[in-house]
Rosetta silent file (secondary structure, phi, psi, omega in degrees, C-alpha in Angstrom):
SEQUENCE: XXXXXXXXXXXXXXXXXXXXXXXXXXXXXXXXXXXXXXXXXXXXXXXXXXXXXXXXXXXXXXXXXXXXXXXXXXXXXXXXXXXXXXXXXXXXXXXXXXXXXXXXXXXXXXXXXXXXXXXXXXXXXXXXXX
SCORE:     score description
SCORE:     0.000 S_00000001
   1 L     0.000  -46.184  178.032  163.102   81.879   74.623 S_00000001
   2 H   -62.463  -36.342  179.828  159.796   80.536   73.353 S_00000001
   3 H   -65.321  -41.162  178.373  159.147   79.051   76.752 S_00000001
   4 H   -65.256  -42.665  178.483  159.671   82.431   78.437 S_00000001
   5 H   -63.783  -40.007  179.035  157.389   84.165   75.940 S_00000001
   6 H   -62.755  -43.371  178.195  154.792   81.495   76.500 S_00000001
   7 H   -64.532  -40.303  179.132  154.968   82.004   80.279 S_00000001
   8 H   -64.852  -41.495  178.822  154.698   85.772   79.858 S_00000001
   9 H   -65.056  -39.694  178.575  151.660   85.345   77.600 S_00000001
  10 H   -65.755  -44.089  179.177  150.020   83.013   80.114 S_00000001
  11 H   -63.557  -41.604  177.831  150.693   85.447   82.968 S_00000001
  12 H   -62.665  -43.131  179.287  149.351   88.326   80.890 S_00000001
  13 H   -62.586  -41.963  179.389  146.271   86.288   80.031 S_00000001
  14 H   -63.896  -44.108  178.898  145.697   85.437   83.700 S_00000001
  15 H   -62.305  -43.408  179.165  146.010   89.095   84.738 S_00000001
  16 H   -64.108  -39.399  178.822  143.586   90.198   82.015 S_00000001
  17 H   -65.186  -41.170  178.096  141.133   87.501   83.048 S_00000001
  18 H   -64.654  -41.049  178.311  141.359   88.596   86.673 S_00000001
  19 H   -62.982  -42.965  178.733  140.793   92.231   85.668 S_00000001
  20 H   -63.626  -40.571  179.467  137.744   91.236   83.602 S_00000001
  21 H   -63.748  -45.183  177.688  136.434   89.181   86.500 S_00000001
  22 H   -63.184  -42.252  178.794  136.880   92.077   88.935 S_00000001
  23 H   -62.166  -42.276  179.528  135.292   94.446   86.451 S_00000001
  24 H   -64.867  -41.128  178.902  132.331   92.071   86.021 S_00000001
  25 H   -64.678  -40.464  177.166  131.924   91.774   89.800 S_00000001
  26 H   -65.025  -40.235  179.714  131.957   95.559   90.171 S_00000001
  27 H   -63.546  -43.687  179.430  129.439   95.852   87.359 S_00000001
  28 H   -65.902  -40.946  178.222  127.130   93.293   89.020 S_00000001
  29 H   -61.123  -45.648  178.230  127.518   95.041   92.384 S_00000001
  30 H   -63.797  -40.808  179.052  126.614   98.389   90.824 S_00000001
  31 H   -62.195  -43.227  178.185  123.710   96.751   88.985 S_00000001
  32 H   -60.848  -47.996 -178.201  122.393   95.292   92.264 S_00000001
  33 H   -60.793  -45.351  179.527  122.607   98.627   94.056 S_00000001
  34 H   -64.444  -38.916  179.611  120.812  100.474   91.254 S_00000001
  35 H   -65.810  -40.998  178.646  118.112   97.795   91.060 S_00000001
  36 H   -62.997  -42.587  179.410  117.503   97.977   94.819 S_00000001
  37 H   -61.919  -45.107 -179.975  117.188  101.771   94.616 S_00000001
  38 H   -65.478  -38.613  177.952  114.697  101.547   91.757 S_00000001
  39 H   -65.516  -35.846  176.651  112.658   98.906   93.568 S_00000001
  40 H   -64.563  -37.530  176.869  112.553  101.168   96.619 S_00000001
  41 H   -65.273  -25.632  177.375  111.207  103.938   94.415 S_00000001
  42 L   -86.210    0.406  175.645  108.471  101.499   93.381 S_00000001
  43 L    98.716   12.430  178.536  107.546  100.988   97.041 S_00000001
  44 L   -91.215  136.386  178.723  109.436   97.794   97.873 S_00000001
  45 L   -66.122  152.119 -173.633  111.183   97.705  101.256 S_00000001
  46 H   -58.975  -48.205 -178.585  114.989   97.654  101.144 S_00000001
  47 H   -61.683  -41.884  179.234  115.472   94.207  102.701 S_00000001
  48 H   -66.316  -40.120  179.771  112.845   92.708  100.433 S_00000001
  49 H   -62.627  -42.658  178.522  114.359   94.438   97.391 S_00000001
  50 H   -60.866  -45.503  179.437  117.815   93.043   98.166 S_00000001
  51 H   -63.168  -40.346  179.603  116.370   89.546   98.486 S_00000001
  52 H   -65.247  -43.640 -179.772  114.400   89.876   95.255 S_00000001
  53 H   -64.161  -42.769  178.548  117.411   91.081   93.290 S_00000001
  54 H   -63.400  -39.370  179.862  119.545   88.252   94.655 S_00000001
  55 H   -65.136  -42.174  179.856  116.845   85.718   93.783 S_00000001
  56 H   -66.345  -44.159  179.817  116.549   86.999   90.221 S_00000001
  57 H   -66.529  -32.463  177.823  120.324   87.044   89.727 S_00000001
  58 H   -69.361  -36.153 -178.575  120.619   83.530   91.155 S_00000001
  59 H   -79.776  -39.000 -177.708  117.943   82.289   88.776 S_00000001
  60 L  -131.070   80.083 -174.434  119.058   84.285   85.742 S_00000001
  61 L   -70.940  -11.418 -177.074  122.719   85.180   86.184 S_00000001
  62 L   -85.221   -0.736 -179.566  123.067   86.375   82.586 S_00000001
  63 L   -68.164  125.066  177.748  121.004   89.541   83.179 S_00000001
  64 L  -122.404   -9.309 -178.033  123.133   92.590   82.463 S_00000001
  65 L   -94.828  127.546 -177.650  120.379   95.138   81.777 S_00000001
  66 H   -61.543  -45.804 -178.920  119.183   97.160   84.757 S_00000001
  67 H   -61.280  -41.690  179.610  115.640   97.583   83.450 S_00000001
  68 H   -63.746  -41.513  179.310  115.283   93.865   82.816 S_00000001
  69 H   -64.140  -45.606 -179.353  116.545   93.078   86.332 S_00000001
  70 H   -64.226  -42.413  179.149  114.173   95.563   87.957 S_00000001
  71 H   -62.324  -44.699 -179.734  111.212   94.258   85.946 S_00000001
  72 H   -64.687  -42.297 -179.275  111.952   90.648   86.871 S_00000001
  73 H   -68.071  -40.540  179.515  112.427   91.503   90.556 S_00000001
  74 H   -66.893  -39.005  176.757  109.261   93.624   90.688 S_00000001
  75 H   -62.411  -40.695  177.264  107.272   90.855   88.997 S_00000001
  76 H   -62.831  -39.420  177.677  108.605   88.422   91.593 S_00000001
  77 H   -62.515  -43.674  179.310  107.514   90.855   94.309 S_00000001
  78 H   -63.904  -43.719  179.528  104.007   91.030   92.862 S_00000001
  79 H   -61.508  -41.769  178.295  103.806   87.240   92.626 S_00000001
  80 H   -65.679  -37.071  177.694  104.897   86.880   96.265 S_00000001
  81 H   -63.462  -40.058  177.965  102.289   89.472   97.278 S_00000001
  82 H   -64.977  -40.237  178.797   99.561   87.485   95.537 S_00000001
  83 H   -62.476  -40.654  179.261  100.672   84.308   97.306 S_00000001
  84 H   -64.867  -40.331  178.985  100.471   86.073  100.675 S_00000001
  85 H   -65.175  -39.193  179.003   96.962   87.325   99.901 S_00000001
  86 H   -64.965  -36.577  178.080   95.841   83.852   98.909 S_00000001
  87 H   -66.843  -35.063 -176.966   97.197   82.472  102.181 S_00000001
  88 L   -90.656    9.663 -175.779   95.330   85.117  104.169 S_00000001
  89 L   -56.239  136.316 -176.909   92.058   84.636  102.285 S_00000001
  90 L   -76.165  130.423  178.296   89.067   85.028  104.567 S_00000001
  91 L   -65.708  141.622 -177.213   87.023   81.860  104.991 S_00000001
  92 L   -83.185  152.257  173.332   83.532   82.171  103.562 S_00000001
  93 L    52.520   51.948  175.276   80.313   81.774  105.561 S_00000001
  94 L   -80.902  134.802 -178.186   81.769   81.871  109.044 S_00000001
  95 L   -63.081  130.867 -179.652   79.049   81.598  111.658 S_00000001
  96 L    86.245    7.955  179.670   78.386   84.967  113.238 S_00000001
  97 L   -71.361  120.912 -176.519   80.027   86.904  110.393 S_00000001
  98 H   -59.928  -35.639 -179.538   78.462   90.359  110.458 S_00000001
  99 H   -62.923  -41.043 -179.617   78.738   90.728  106.704 S_00000001
 100 H   -68.045  -42.500  179.459   76.684   87.601  106.118 S_00000001
 101 H   -60.329  -44.030 -179.195   74.048   88.653  108.668 S_00000001
 102 H   -66.287  -39.273  178.622   73.693   92.072  107.017 S_00000001
 103 H   -64.198  -43.660  178.850   73.414   90.498  103.525 S_00000001
 104 H   -63.789  -41.514  177.541   70.689   88.113  104.652 S_00000001
 105 H   -63.091  -37.320  179.171   68.879   91.005  106.316 S_00000001
 106 H   -65.334  -36.254  177.931   69.137   93.071  103.127 S_00000001
 107 H   -66.344  -27.670  178.924   67.485   90.245  101.180 S_00000001
 108 L   -94.971   14.605  179.982   64.613   90.370  103.695 S_00000001
 109 L    58.931   38.677  175.399   64.390   94.182  103.318 S_00000001
 110 L  -105.648  151.716  174.225   65.746   94.819  106.810 S_00000001
 111 L   -72.962  164.404  179.294   68.180   97.538  107.758 S_00000001
 112 H   -61.406  -39.646  179.388   71.627   96.449  108.871 S_00000001
 113 H   -61.217  -48.109 -179.172   70.744   97.470  112.426 S_00000001
 114 H   -63.328  -40.970  179.930   67.547   95.376  112.447 S_00000001
 115 H   -64.019  -42.942  179.152   69.298   92.346  110.946 S_00000001
 116 H   -68.611  -35.227  179.261   72.053   92.499  113.557 S_00000001
 117 H   -67.655  -42.536  178.458   69.532   93.023  116.347 S_00000001
 118 H   -64.511  -32.485 -179.701   67.496   89.968  115.239 S_00000001
 119 L   -78.959   -4.250  178.187   70.678   87.901  115.110 S_00000001
 120 L    85.451   13.160  179.820   71.370   88.842  118.728 S_00000001
 121 L   -84.286  -22.098  179.580   74.432   90.936  117.959 S_00000001
 122 L  -119.560  128.352  178.944   72.868   94.151  119.300 S_00000001
 123 L  -117.196  149.697  172.984   71.265   94.241  122.726 S_00000001
 124 L   -97.787   99.435 -179.576   69.249   96.935  124.397 S_00000001
 125 L   -81.895  -16.582 -173.894   70.799   97.224  127.826 S_00000001
 126 L  -113.738   38.739  178.871   68.877  100.390  128.676 S_00000001
 127 L   -71.263  151.163  177.352   65.286   99.300  128.013 S_00000001
 128 L   -73.300  130.681 -177.817   62.581  100.858  130.106 S_00000001
 129 L  -115.940   41.261 -176.213   61.468   98.422  132.778 S_00000001
 130 L  -165.423    0.000    0.000   58.561  100.069  134.232 S_00000001
């Protein structure tokens, strides 16, 4: 009799654990969907938002608060954006850079047009030849 009760208690415990697990999975799924929607409202593309939410949940699986998840994912998005900008940074002092030519001309009190013309960037193709 005790053995049967013990088996029934174990089966009941297993069923309750499975229900809690399913409930937790549904809760996480709902949390992901809501976080993606909020990130989209903040201007993040859907595919990127899904990836960000998954990355945050993989790193910090204990997050259960929607606001905390959205904040962490948005911060990650901002950090990735900064990294992309740093990668695309324009090299300084490139030969023939119009901005540099105009700055040097401004220091010599020349107009931008005159500075570019002296640097050979502007040609007069229609000069009078006669």
